[in-house]
N, C-alpha and C positions, 0 to 999 in steps of 0.2 A: 864725547858724551860722558858725563859723570856716572860713576857706578851707583845706580839707584837700586836699593833693595826693594823688590816687589813681593807682595804677598801672593799666596796661592789664588785668592779671589781676584787680584789684579791680573795675574797671568790668565785666569779663566776668561776674564773680560777681553783681554787681548786675543785669545784664541777665538772667541766668539766673533769679534770684529774681523779677524783674518778670514773666517769662513764666509763672512758677508751677512749683514743683518737685513732680513726681509721684514718690512713693516716696522713696528715699534721695538726699540731696544729692550732687552731684558732688564730686570732689576739689578743684576750683577753689573751690567754695562753702566746703568744709571748711577749706581753707587760709586763707581771707580772712574767715570769719564772725566771728572774735573781734575783729579790728580794726574791721570794719564795724559791728558791734554796739557797740563801745566809742565810736565817733564818732557813734553814733545814726542810722545810715543804714538799718539793718535791726533787726528785733526778733524774738524768739522767742515764739510764742504758747504758751499752756498745753498746747495739743494737740500741740506739737512742730513746728508749721508755722513756716517762716521767711518773713517778709513785709517789704516795704519800708515805711519810715516816710515821712512827708511830705517830710522832708529828703532821703531817698534818691531819691524820685520827682523832686524838684527837681534833684538832682545829675545824674540821667540826662537830664532835659530840657535842662539847660544844656549838657551834653556834646553833645547832638544839635544844639543851636543853634550851638555852636562849630564842629562838623564841617561844618555847612551853610555857615557863613561862609567857612571855609577852602576848601571846594569852589567856592564862587562867586567867591572871590578868584582862583582859577586860571582859571575860565571861566564866564561867565554860563550859566544853564540852569535847569531845574526844581528845586524843592525837594521832596524826597520826602515829607516830613510836613507836612500842612496846618497843624497847630497851631504848628509851628516857623516856617513862612512867615508866618502871621498875627502871631505875636509879634514876629519880626524886622521885619516891615513896620510894625507899630505903633510900634516903637522907632526907625524910620527907618534901620535898618541895611541893609535891602535895598529895592529898588524894582523894579516890574514893568519888564521889558525884552522885547525880541523873543526868543522861545523860552523864556520863563520869568521869571527874576529876575536882577538884577545887584546886586553889593554897592555901597553908597554910600560916600561919603567918611567919613561917621560910622561906618559899619561897618568900614571899613579901620582907622580910628583905634582902635576898640574891639578889633579883632583884634590890632593892634600892642601894645596894653596887655596883652592876654591872653598873648601870646607873651612879652612882657617879664617877666611874672610866672611864666612857665614852666608855665602850666596847660595 
């Protein structure tokens, strides 16, 4: 998957689709569905339902990881999502600390690379 830069509005649409759309999609989903479908983050089922592709799920997960790293860079603390904490811990980006987790030097380097790419 190519590194596609998504706007906050596009991420909001992905979040909404991930939660499941009941009835008619919101204006946010409507505005962004063509591009998100074009870069294969969502797909339209024959029934008309809009669902995330595996790439879309991965994009949301990576965003949650980046947000957790940014929060821990400001102050050590708990990580809201266990799957994010497990992943970042396995990659040695965070380590257990008093009151939760702290970002490691490797995590700071990765975060600097992410910020340099503008993601």
